[in-house]
C-alpha positions in Angstrom: 41.2 12.3 -5.8 43.9 12.7 -3.1 44.3 9.8 -0.7 43.2 11.8 2.2 39.9 12.7 0.4 39.0 9.0 -0.1 36.4 7.5 2.2 37.7 5.4 5.1 36.7 2.2 3.3 38.6 3.3 0.1 41.6 4.3 2.2 41.5 1.0 4.0 41.6 -1.0 0.8 44.6 0.9 -0.3 46.4 0.4 3.0 45.7 -3.3 2.9 47.1 -3.5 -0.6 50.2 -1.8 0.7 50.5 -4.3 3.5 50.4 -7.2 1.1 52.9 -5.4 -1.2 55.2 -5.0 1.8 55.2 -8.8 2.2 52.6 -9.6 4.9 50.3 -12.6 4.7 47.3 -11.2 6.6 46.2 -7.7 7.3 43.3 -6.2 9.3 42.3 -2.9 10.8 41.5 -2.2 14.5 40.4 1.0 16.1 42.8 2.6 18.5 40.6 2.0 21.5 41.4 0.9 25.1 42.1 -2.7 25.9 38.8 -4.5 26.5 40.2 -7.1 28.9 42.3 -4.9 31.1 40.9 -6.3 34.3 41.9 -9.9 33.2 45.4 -8.8 32.3 45.9 -6.8 35.5 44.7 -9.8 37.5 47.1 -12.0 35.7 49.9 -9.6 36.5 48.8 -9.3 40.2 48.9 -13.1 40.5 52.6 -13.0 39.4 51.9 -15.3 36.4 54.3 -13.2 34.2 57.2 -14.4 36.4 60.4 -12.6 35.7 59.0 -10.7 32.7 58.9 -7.4 34.5 58.5 -5.6 31.2 55.0 -7.0 30.9 54.0 -4.6 33.7 55.9 -1.6 32.4 54.2 1.1 30.4 50.9 -0.3 31.7 48.8 2.8 31.0 50.0 2.8 27.4 49.4 -1.0 27.1 45.9 -0.5 28.4 45.1 2.5 26.1 47.5 3.3 23.2 46.0 6.8 23.0 47.7 7.7 26.3 51.0 7.4 24.5 49.9 8.7 21.1 47.0 11.1 21.4 46.8 11.2 17.6 46.2 7.4 17.2 43.0 6.6 15.3 43.7 3.2 13.8 46.0 0.2 13.9 47.0 -1.7 10.8 47.5 -5.2 12.2 49.6 -7.6 10.1 50.7 -11.2 10.3 53.6 -13.1 8.7 53.7 -16.8 8.7 56.7 -18.8 9.9 55.0 -22.2 9.2 57.1 -25.0 7.6 57.5 -25.0 3.9 58.4 -28.6 3.5 59.2 -31.8 5.4 59.9 -31.3 9.1 63.4 -31.8 10.3 63.7 -35.3 11.9 65.4 -33.8 15.0 64.1 -30.6 16.4 64.4 -29.2 19.9 64.3 -25.5 19.1 60.9 -23.7 18.7 60.0 -23.1 15.1 60.0 -19.3 15.3 63.8 -19.4 15.8 64.7 -21.7 12.9 65.5 -18.9 10.6 66.7 -15.3 10.8 65.7 -13.1 13.8 62.1 -12.3 13.1 62.4 -8.9 14.7 64.7 -7.8 11.8 62.4 -9.4 9.2 59.3 -7.8 10.6 61.0 -4.4 10.9 62.0 -4.3 7.3 58.4 -5.1 6.1 56.8 -2.7 8.6 59.0 0.2 7.6 58.3 -0.5 3.9 54.6 -0.4 4.7 55.1 2.9 6.5 57.0 4.4 3.5 54.3 3.3 1.0 51.6 4.8 3.2 53.4 8.1 3.7 54.3 8.4 0.1 50.6 8.2 -0.8 49.7 11.1 1.5 50.1 14.7 0.6 49.6 15.9 4.1 51.6 14.7 7.1 50.3 11.7 8.9 51.6 10.1 12.1 52.8 6.5 12.2 54.6 4.2 14.6 55.5 0.6 13.8 55.8 -2.3 16.3 56.4 -6.0 16.5 56.7 -7.9 19.7 56.5 -4.6 21.6 55.5 -4.1 25.2 53.6 -0.9 24.5 50.8 -2.8 22.7 48.7 -5.8 23.7 49.3 -7.3 20.2 47.0 -10.3 20.4 44.0 -8.3 21.5 44.4 -5.8 18.6 45.0 -8.7 16.2 41.8 -10.3 17.3 39.9 -7.0 16.9 41.3 -6.6 13.4 40.0 -10.0 12.3 43.5 -11.6 12.0 42.1 -14.5 14.1 40.7 -15.3 17.5 42.6 -15.8 20.8 42.8 -19.5 21.3 42.7 -21.4 24.5 46.5 -21.4 24.4 46.3 -17.6 24.2 47.8 -17.5 20.7 46.1 -16.0 17.7 44.4 -18.7 15.6 43.2 -18.2 12.0 40.5 -20.7 10.8 42.4 -21.6 7.6 46.0 -20.9 8.5 46.5 -21.9 12.1 48.7 -20.1 14.6 52.3 -20.0 13.2 52.3 -16.3 12.7 54.3 -13.3 13.8 52.3 -10.2 14.6 53.1 -6.5 13.8 51.3 -3.2 14.0 51.3 0.2 12.4 49.7 2.8 14.6 48.4 5.7 12.5 46.5 9.0 12.7 44.4 7.9 9.7 40.8 7.1 10.1 40.4 3.6 8.6 37.5 1.2 8.4 37.8 -1.4 11.1 37.4 -5.1 10.3 35.0 -7.4 12.1 36.5 -9.9 14.6 36.5 -13.6 13.9 34.4 -15.6 16.3 36.0 -18.2 18.7 36.2 -21.6 16.9 38.0 -23.6 19.7 34.7 -25.1 20.8 35.1 -28.0 23.2 38.6 -28.8 22.1 41.2 -29.0 24.9 44.1 -30.5 23.0 46.6 -27.7 23.8 45.6 -27.9 27.5 45.9 -31.6 27.7 49.2 -31.8 25.8 51.1 -29.2 27.9 53.7 -31.2 29.9 53.8 -28.7 32.8 50.1 -27.9 33.0 50.8 -24.3 32.2 47.6 -23.8 30.2 44.1 -23.2 31.4 41.3 -22.1 29.1 42.5 -18.8 27.6 45.3 -18.3 30.1 48.9 -19.3 30.4 50.8 -19.4 33.7 54.2 -18.2 32.3 56.0 -19.5 35.3 55.1 -23.0 34.3 55.6 -22.6 30.5 58.6 -24.4 29.0 59.1 -21.6 26.5 59.3 -19.1 29.4 61.5 -21.4 31.5 64.0 -22.0 28.7 64.1 -18.4 27.4 62.9 -15.8 29.9 63.9 -17.4 33.2 67.5 -16.6 34.1 67.8 -18.5 37.4 67.9 -22.2 38.0 64.8 -24.1 36.9 62.9 -25.8 39.7 63.4 -29.6 39.8 59.6 -30.2 39.4 59.9 -29.1 35.8 63.0 -31.2 34.8 61.1 -34.4 33.9 58.4 -32.5 32.0 61.1 -30.6 30.1 62.8 -33.9 29.2 59.5 -35.2 28.1 58.9 -32.2 25.9 62.5 -32.3 24.6 62.9 -28.6 23.8 66.1 -26.8 24.6 64.8 -23.4 23.5 61.1 -22.5 23.5 58.2 -25.0 23.0 55.7 -25.6 20.2 53.7 -28.4 21.7 50.5 -26.5 22.2 50.6 -25.3 18.6 51.7 -28.7 17.2 48.6 -30.5 18.6 46.1 -27.8 17.5 43.9 -29.1 14.7 44.0 -25.7 12.9 47.8 -26.2 12.4 47.2 -29.2 10.2 46.8 -26.8 7.4 49.0 -23.9 8.6 50.2 -21.4 6.0 53.7 -22.1 4.8 56.2 -19.2 5.4 56.4 -16.9 2.4 59.7 -15.4 3.6 62.6 -17.8 3.2 64.4 -16.0 6.0 61.9 -17.3 8.5 61.8 -20.9 7.1 65.1 -21.6 5.4 65.7 -24.8 3.4 68.2 -25.9 6.0 66.8 -24.7 9.3 68.8 -24.8 12.6 66.1 -26.8 14.4 68.2 -28.9 16.7 71.2 -28.5 19.1 72.6 -31.5 20.8 71.8 -31.1 24.6 75.2 -32.6 25.6 77.0 -30.1 23.3 74.9 -27.3 24.8 75.9 -28.3 28.3 79.5 -27.8 27.4 79.0 -25.0 25.0 81.7 -22.2 24.8 81.4 -18.6 23.7 82.4 -19.3 20.1 79.9 -22.1 19.7 77.1 -20.0 21.3 77.9 -17.2 18.9 77.8 -19.5 15.9 74.5 -21.0 16.9 72.7 -17.7 17.8 74.1 -15.2 15.3 71.3 -13.4 13.4 68.7 -15.5 15.3 65.9 -14.5 17.7 67.2 -16.9 20.4 70.5 -14.9 20.7 68.8 -13.2 23.7 69.1 -16.6 25.4 72.6 -16.3 26.9 75.3 -18.9 27.2 74.6 -19.9 30.8 70.9 -20.5 29.9 71.9 -22.8 27.0 74.2 -24.7 29.3 71.5 -25.0 32.0 68.9 -26.1 29.5 71.2 -28.7 28.0 72.1 -30.1 31.4 68.4 -30.6 32.3 67.8 -32.4 29.0 71.0 -34.5 29.3 71.4 -35.3 33.0 74.6 -37.0 34.0 
């Protein structure tokens, strides 16, 4: 029987097997339907809590309903790839874990394109597909939650009950009708550890004020950082990004180790001396950031962040 003639459930099982073959740790299916929390997201934007991230408000109609961009869209194959630690933690670390290895965009792209090739090779008729990871055209976390990858935690990250939150998300939008997965219920309960641990009070239940978030301040924010955040940043100790809300989460006590060594190498670049960063030159910046996701953090930002962590 041709793939297209299979029932949606049978097709879905094949697609999920392809996703695992492509190297993903988790896979689920979500229907290509409008965003359910559009009013919450638009209110967050209207309050300016996205800060300098103007791209969050771009392509808004597409973000709110993927079918306005792709009228043929029927299903999303939502995938997750762990970047959790595979062994003992580095003693010194002031770079967020997602950037310890190779640029995750490149790693995810290779696997997503492999998934697309496997799927198209199975089909005798033409099907439409688009792949995304860390893309502004999709509200990734909502689709991941719909697909049963996990639930949206109070820190707004996707949480899996057995594997925690150290995951990268990706999607394959397709014209195939696939059987959707059931969402996972919220298991945060009364826990507020992520909220209580945030040094800048950026987190309220199920919302993050990006303009107060250390990850945003050290990566996305290009201007000088307001003095009110300097002491909290020194307390946190991160020069690029921040993992505090994830580190304190009980579900990350048993987080899934990375299966791709590119994301969790045996000798990760987990720490850069703040004083060295303050005086960093172009060649040192190039050496530290080459092939890594934090290359988008330009030299002046590294110098600024280092100076805050290492005041004269």
